[in-house]
Structures are given as C-alpha cells and as structure tokens.
C-alpha positions in Angstrom: 148.9 -128.2 203.8 146.8 -129.4 200.9 143.8 -127.6 202.4 146.1 -124.2 202.3 146.9 -124.6 198.6 143.2 -125.3 197.6 142.1 -122.1 199.3 145.1 -120.1 197.5 143.9 -121.4 194.1 140.2 -120.5 194.7 141.4 -117.1 195.6 143.6 -116.6 192.6 140.8 -117.8 190.2 138.2 -115.5 191.7 140.4 -112.4 191.4 140.9 -113.2 187.7 137.0 -113.3 187.1 136.5 -110.2 189.1 139.1 -108.3 187.1 137.6 -109.7 183.6 134.1 -108.7 184.5 135.3 -105.2 185.4 137.1 -104.8 182.0 133.8 -106.0 180.3 131.7 -103.3 182.0 134.4 -100.6 181.2 134.2 -101.8 177.5 130.5 -101.3 177.2 130.4 -97.7 179.3 130.6 -94.9 176.8 134.3 -93.4 176.8 134.8 -90.4 179.0 135.1 -87.3 177.0 138.5 -85.7 177.2 138.8 -82.5 179.2 138.8 -79.1 176.9 141.5 -76.4 177.3 140.0 -75.1 180.5 140.0 -78.6 182.2 136.3 -79.1 182.2 134.8 -82.4 180.9 131.7 -82.0 178.6 128.5 -84.2 179.6 128.2 -87.6 178.3 125.5 -87.9 175.4 123.7 -91.3 175.5 122.4 -92.0 172.1 119.1 -94.0 172.1 118.3 -96.5 169.1 115.8 -95.2 166.6 112.3 -96.7 167.3 111.0 -99.5 165.1 109.0 -98.3 162.1 105.2 -99.2 162.5 104.0 -101.7 159.9 102.0 -99.9 156.9 98.8 -100.9 155.3 98.9 -102.5 151.7 95.4 -101.5 151.1 93.3 -103.7 148.6 95.0 -106.0 146.3 93.5 -108.0 143.6 95.2 -111.2 142.2 93.7 -113.4 139.5 94.8 -117.0 139.3 94.9 -116.5 135.4 94.4 -113.8 133.1 93.9 -115.8 129.9 91.4 -118.5 129.1 92.0 -120.6 126.1 88.9 -122.6 124.8 91.3 -124.3 122.4 89.8 -125.5 119.1 86.1 -124.6 118.5 83.6 -124.5 115.6 82.8 -121.1 113.8 79.7 -119.2 115.1 79.7 -120.8 118.5 79.2 -119.6 122.0 81.2 -120.4 125.2 81.7 -119.8 128.8 84.4 -119.7 131.2 85.4 -118.2 134.9 88.2 -116.1 136.0 88.8 -116.6 140.0 90.5 -113.8 141.9 91.3 -113.0 145.6 91.8 -109.9 147.6 95.4 -110.3 149.1 95.4 -106.9 150.7 94.1 -105.6 154.1 91.4 -103.5 153.1 88.1 -103.7 151.1 88.4 -104.5 147.4 86.0 -102.2 145.3 85.4 -103.3 141.6 83.4 -102.3 138.7 81.6 -104.6 136.2 83.8 -105.8 133.5 83.7 -103.9 130.0 84.6 -105.1 126.5 84.9 -103.6 123.2 82.7 -106.0 121.6 79.0 -107.4 122.6 80.3 -110.9 121.5 81.9 -111.2 124.8 80.0 -110.3 128.1 81.5 -110.7 131.8 79.7 -110.5 135.1 80.5 -110.2 138.7 78.1 -111.5 141.4 79.0 -108.6 143.6 81.4 -105.6 143.5 83.0 -105.4 147.2 85.3 -108.1 148.7 87.1 -108.1 152.1 90.7 -109.0 152.9 91.3 -112.7 152.0 88.1 -113.1 150.3 87.7 -114.6 146.8 85.4 -114.0 143.8 84.4 -115.1 140.4 84.3 -113.1 137.2 82.0 -115.2 135.0 82.3 -114.9 131.1 78.7 -115.7 130.2 79.0 -115.1 126.7 82.1 -115.5 124.4 80.7 -115.5 120.7 83.1 -116.9 118.1 82.9 -114.1 115.3 85.8 -115.1 112.7 85.0 -118.0 110.5 88.5 -119.5 110.9 91.7 -119.1 112.9 92.4 -117.2 116.0 89.7 -115.4 117.8 90.2 -113.4 120.9 88.5 -110.8 122.7 89.8 -108.5 126.0 88.0 -108.0 129.1 88.9 -105.2 131.5 88.0 -104.8 135.3 88.8 -101.7 137.3 89.2 -101.6 141.1 90.5 -99.6 143.7 93.7 -101.5 143.9 96.5 -98.6 143.4 99.1 -100.7 142.3 96.9 -102.5 139.6 93.7 -100.4 139.0 92.8 -101.8 135.7 93.4 -105.5 134.8 93.0 -106.9 131.3 91.7 -110.5 130.8 91.9 -112.3 127.5 89.4 -115.2 126.2 90.5 -116.8 123.0 90.0 -119.8 120.8 91.1 -121.1 117.6 88.4 -121.6 115.1 88.6 -124.8 113.1 85.9 -125.4 110.6 83.6 -128.5 111.1 82.0 -128.0 107.8 83.5 -126.8 104.6 81.6 -125.2 101.8 82.3 -123.9 98.2 82.1 -121.5 96.8 82.7 -118.9 99.7 81.2 -116.2 97.3 79.1 -115.9 94.3 79.8 -113.7 91.3 76.7 -113.6 89.2 76.1 -112.3 85.7 72.8 -111.5 84.5 73.5 -112.2 80.8 74.1 -115.8 81.2 72.0 -118.9 81.9 71.0 -119.0 85.5 73.6 -116.1 86.1 76.4 -118.3 85.9 75.6 -119.5 89.4 77.5 -122.6 90.5 76.4 -125.5 92.6 77.1 -125.4 96.4 78.8 -128.2 98.0 78.7 -128.8 102.0 81.1 -131.2 103.5 81.5 -132.5 107.0 85.1 -132.5 108.0 84.5 -134.4 111.4 82.4 -137.2 109.9 79.3 -136.0 111.5 76.3 -136.4 109.2 73.8 -133.5 109.1 70.6 -132.2 107.4 69.8 -128.8 105.7 66.9 -127.1 107.5 66.4 -124.0 105.3 67.9 -122.0 102.4 67.1 -118.3 102.2 68.7 -115.4 99.9 68.1 -111.7 100.0 65.1 -110.4 98.1 64.2 -114.4 97.4 66.3 -114.0 94.5 67.9 -117.2 94.7 66.1 -120.6 95.6 66.9 -124.3 95.9 65.5 -127.6 96.4 66.6 -129.6 99.3 65.2 -132.5 101.5 65.3 -131.6 105.1 65.0 -135.3 106.1 68.2 -136.3 104.5 71.1 -136.5 106.8 74.6 -137.0 105.0 78.3 -135.9 105.3 78.1 -134.4 101.9 75.2 -132.1 100.4 75.2 -130.5 96.8 72.7 -127.8 96.0 71.8 -126.4 92.7 70.6 -122.9 93.2 67.9 -121.5 90.9 68.1 -117.7 90.0 65.0 -115.3 89.5 66.5 -112.9 87.1 63.9 -110.3 87.5 64.3 -110.3 91.5 68.1 -110.5 91.0 68.1 -107.2 89.0 66.6 -105.5 92.1 69.0 -107.0 94.5 72.2 -106.9 93.0 74.0 -107.6 96.2 73.0 -110.1 99.1 73.7 -113.1 101.0 72.6 -116.8 100.9 71.9 -118.2 104.4 71.8 -122.2 104.8 70.7 -123.4 108.1 72.2 -126.7 109.1 71.6 -129.5 111.9 75.4 -129.9 112.3 76.1 -129.3 116.1 79.3 -127.4 115.4 77.9 -125.2 112.6 74.5 -123.9 112.6 74.6 -121.4 109.6 76.6 -121.1 106.4 76.5 -117.7 105.0 77.6 -117.0 101.4 77.5 -113.6 100.0 76.6 -113.0 96.4 77.5 -110.0 94.2 75.5 -109.3 90.7 77.1 -107.4 88.1 74.2 -105.0 87.0 73.1 -104.6 83.5 73.7 -101.0 83.4 75.9 -98.5 85.2 75.7 -94.8 85.9 78.6 -92.5 85.7 78.7 -90.5 87.9 75.7 -92.6 90.0 74.5 -89.3 91.4 74.7 -85.4 91.2 75.9 -83.2 94.0 76.2 -79.5 93.9 78.0 -77.5 96.7 77.7 -73.8 97.5 74.8 -73.6 95.2 73.2 -70.3 94.5 69.3 -70.1 94.0 68.2 -69.9 90.3 71.8 -69.9 89.1 72.1 -73.0 86.6 74.9 -75.4 86.5 75.7 -77.8 83.6 76.6 -81.5 84.6 77.0 -84.8 82.4 75.8 -88.2 83.0 76.6 -91.4 81.2 74.5 -94.7 81.0 76.7 -97.5 80.1 76.0 -101.2 79.6 78.2 -103.6 81.6 77.7 -106.6 79.2 78.3 -104.8 76.1 74.6 -105.0 74.8 72.9 -102.6 72.6 70.1 -100.8 74.4 67.7 -97.8 74.0 66.5 -95.2 76.2 62.8 -94.6 76.0 62.3 -91.3 78.1 63.9 -89.4 80.9 62.0 -87.2 83.5 63.0 -85.0 86.4 60.8 -85.5 89.6 60.7 -81.9 90.7 61.9 -80.2 87.3 64.9 -78.9 88.9 67.0 -81.2 86.5 66.7 -80.4 82.6 68.1 -82.5 80.0 69.8 -80.3 77.3 70.9 -83.2 74.9 71.0 -86.8 74.6 73.8 -88.7 72.6 74.1 -92.4 71.9 77.8 -93.3 71.6 78.4 -97.0 71.1 76.4 -99.1 73.6 76.0 -96.1 75.9 74.1 -92.7 76.2 75.5 -89.3 77.2 73.3 -86.7 78.8 74.0 -83.0 79.0 72.1 -81.8 82.1 71.2 -78.5 83.6 70.4 -78.1 87.4 68.9 -75.1 88.5 68.5 -74.8 92.4 65.1 -73.4 93.5 64.5 -69.8 94.7 63.5 -71.0 98.3 66.6 -71.5 100.5 65.0 -71.8 103.8 65.9 -75.4 104.2 69.5 -75.0 103.1 69.3 -77.7 100.6 67.5 -79.2 97.7 66.9 -82.6 96.0 65.5 -84.1 92.9 65.6 -87.3 91.0 66.4 -87.9 87.2 64.6 -91.0 86.2 65.9 -92.7 82.9 63.7 -95.4 81.4 65.3 -98.2 79.5 63.2 -99.9 76.7 62.2 -103.4 78.1 61.0 -101.8 81.5 64.1 -101.2 83.5 64.3 -97.7 85.3 67.7 -96.1 86.4 67.6 -93.2 88.9 70.2 -90.4 89.3 69.9 -88.8 92.7 70.7 -85.0 92.9 71.4 -83.4 96.1 72.4 -79.7 96.5 73.5 -77.3 99.0 73.0 -73.6 99.2 76.0 -71.4 99.6 76.0 -70.3 103.4 76.2 -66.5 103.8 79.4 -65.4 105.6 78.8 -64.4 109.4 79.9 -60.9 110.6 82.0 -61.0 113.5 
C-alpha cells in the first residue's frame, strides 16, 4: 500500500514539472501573430541583436608627469636645468617636434622625436637663464605632436629671484658741472653672509674708474668711483660692470646717465617731400643745461646744403636761423648734411640733416 502511494506522488510531481517547463518555453517563444481579416497569419519575424561595436583606436596620446617646474628661490643672473618626463599612453606612434620658446634664455631638447605606444621620454631644459634682477621669473616651452586631442602642450619653468648681494645706488645720475660729477660711493653687501671679492670694475668708454683690492674678501665693499670728465662728455650714457666672486651673483650692472652740458632743440633736421633747389627755412637752438654762459666760435656745413642766415644770443643760449637747399641731383631719393657748431673751449655739437625728395605720382 505504501509503495502504491509513493508511485502516485512521483507521478504527480513529474506532471507538475513537465507542465512548468512547457509554460517557460511558451513564454520565450515569440507570440503568434493574430490572423488578418482574410484569416491568414503573417510570418513570424525574428529580431537579431545588433553586433557588438569593434574597439576604436585612440591614436598617439602624450601625457606629462608635470607641466610646471619651479626652481624655488634662486640668485639673479644664474642658469639652471630641469627635466619633464612624458609617456605615449596611446596605441600609435607619437611624433614630436623639438620644443620652442619665445626667449633664448630658455632652451629645451628632446633625445629623439618618435615614441611607440607605452614608451616614455624626457624633455630636457638644458638652459633656464634668470633674466630679472628680482621677483618672479618664468618662461614657457611649447612642444607640438601628432596627438590630435592635445597637439600643442605648454610647459612652464619658473623661479623666484632673491638677491644674494645688495648694492646701492641702482642707477647713477651724473652732473658735469660738479666735483666728480656728483658721483656717490657704491656699496656692495652680502645678504647670505658669504664673503666675496671684487674681480674687475669697468665702465662704458672707460669714463669711470675705481681702486679696489681683488684679493680682499669681505661681506661688505665700498667703492669710490673716479670720473674722467672729458671722457664722460663723450659718453653721456652707459653702464658700470662690477665682477664678483660671490657664487650667487657674478656681475653687478649699474647704469649711468649724464646730463650733457649742451642741448640742441631740435636735435636734428628732417625734410619730407623736398624739392630740388627749393629752399626751406629752419630754426635751431643751442641751450646750456647748467645755466652757464658760453660762446659759439664758428658754424659750418659739411656739404654746404645748410646755410646760416642769422645767429642770435638769447640769455644762456643761441638761436640759429637756417636755410636748407636740397641738391639738384635726386637720383638717390634723399640727401644728408651735418651742421657743426663749435663751442669756445673745444666742444663740438652736430646737427644732422636728412632730406627726402618728393616722389612723383605714378600713373595708373
């Protein structure tokens, strides 16, 4: 009897499982289309899933570990080097050009110009020359490649210039009429406690000299400049260069400017649209910047194109009325002359004259 009931239970369970599996197949089968008005059923259409897209190439891709290099605090007029590492993270050959910069003070270099996928390289900054005397100094470097997503990369090198040697004055204003042209002493002081010596002292035109001991090493130096007035009158503008042994500052450059004894107003004569042998009147003043009385000994024209019509002394200056007559020969399209004014005492002033002939109108 028990065996009979066990067979019956197995039969019922098997029937339920077969019924469930059949329902699942019916659910997955596409539904039968409804018959149309004529009683015909349209064919069943099976929709295939779209094919998976093929992976696309990324091409060459350049990636830098950093795009800015900061040297931190440096001394003025110093030179530094650094490196920028990069990698081709793409799947094609990366082609580069040598880096460029807007200033010759910064020079970058690549060892080679092509890099395969996954290959790394180094852009070496072989020269970064600090040009500013103090404060922030930064320069860009540009590198171009066949990376379409980033074809031009800007790299930056920068530093903050901190003086290691202080000097005063920063500029010299000299006056010829005073003793030693009112030139003050020059003081050099080490700011980092590093003792140094003076190697040389030079000035434009050798108009300024100084005594110094090149063997003396100290943290402070005081220089007494000596002015050569005759040479300074010929070099009214220039620089003093003082070479040092300090490791962070090799040269101190101090510009000087001299107020000249005489001033020409205007300093030169220019004639535009001049016509041959047609005279033009001009006026030139000679003034003394120091309010000194002076005397004009003579005046001459180098090519006799300029003629002095009158000379009048007014206060501490002279007024000249001139007549400029362009030469008949217009083949060069221009003419030049120089008016020489000789001051009593040996100084000579020059007034340059430049003329440009009227150009004939071109026929269309």
